N, C-alpha and C positions, 0 to 999 in steps of 0.2 A: 587776316588770319583770326579765327575764333580763339578765345582764350578761355571761356567758360561755357558751361552748358554742354549739350551733345556735340562732340566734336567730329563724329563720324558723318561725312558729307551725304553718304546714300541715306542714312537714317533721317538727316535733316530734310533731305529732298522729299522723302516718303512722308514726313510728317506734315511738311508745308502744304501737301496736296490734299490733305484731310480737311473737309468741309462739315457743316452741320450734319449730324446723324450718320457720318460716314463710320466704317469699322476699321480698326488696326488691330492686327493679331501679333501678340508676343508669345512665342512658341518654344517648346522645349526641343531637345536635339532630335527626337525620334518623331517629330510631327510630320504628318503626310505632306508630300510634295503636290503642289498645284501648278502646273505649267503655265496657266492663264494669269497667275498673279505674281506680282514683283515679290521677290524673297530677297531681304538683305540678311545674309548669313553671318553672324558674328560670333559663332561657336569657335572655340578655340581648343579646349579639352574639357573633359567632364567638369560640369558646374562653373565653367568660366566663359562667359558671364551667366549668371542665372535669369530666370524669368523676372524675379523680384528686383534685381539690381537693374535691369532694363526698365522695368516698371516705374521704379523709384526716379529714374533719370527722366523718362518721358513725362511722367505726371506733372513735372515742374512747370512745363509750357503747353500743356495739352488739357483742354477742358473736357473731362471725362464725366458723362451723365449717367453711364451704366456699364457694368462688365458682365459678360457671360464666360461662365466656366462650367466644366464637366462635372456632373453629379459624382462620378467615380473619383474625383479628386478627393471628396470626403471620406470615401469608402477605402482608398488605397493608401492614404497618408497618416502619420501621426498626428496627435492633438497638437503636438509642437509645432510642426510644419503648418497646419492649418491655422493656427494662432499667429504665426509670423505673416501669412498672407492677410489675415484679418486686420491685424495692426496696420500693415502697409496700405491696405485699401481704404481703411477709415470709414467714413460715412457714405462712400459711393456705393449705390444700390448694387448688388450682385444677384444674377440669376443663375441658379444651377439647373442644369438640364443634362439629359442624356448625351454621352459623347457623340452618338450618332447625329443628333440634332445640332451639335456645335458644328461638325464637319459640314452640315449643309449651309451654315451661315458664311463659313470661310470664303467661299467663291464671290461673295458680295463685298469683301474687303478691299480696301485700297492697296494693302500690301501686308506682308508678314516679316516680322524680325525674328530670325530663328537664332536661339541661344544655345548654350552647351548643358543647359539644365537637365539633370537627371531625375527630378522629381516626377512621379508619376502624374500625368493628367495636369500639369501646371500650367497649361496654355491658358491665355487669357485673350478675350475679344473685347477690345474697349470700343464704346460707342461714344463718338464726339458729340459734345453739347454745343451750345452757343456761347460765344464769346462775349 
């Protein structure tokens, strides 16, 4: 029985299948459904859990070399929300691109973790590095 770290078996399974340069999506509650991609839906109610809560849990055991986010995140959200993301991300490089381009990357992902987050364009595409 797991006692620490990520306890959700489906998320553990998903993360364990990620290899070098694979993509993993952490998505908000309104994220587009992709039938060809495994989706682990952990949404409970509005903002439980949030994208950042999942990101903070995942990054402890996941070598992230880059993150993709929608440009619209910067346009639609407060400076406070943007600062909380910046603080959590730290020194990991982030590429902001149009939401339409983000959606083109998603089919290449190993899977999606869907949250209950209500922050607009909070979705993050994590690119795995090398261990």
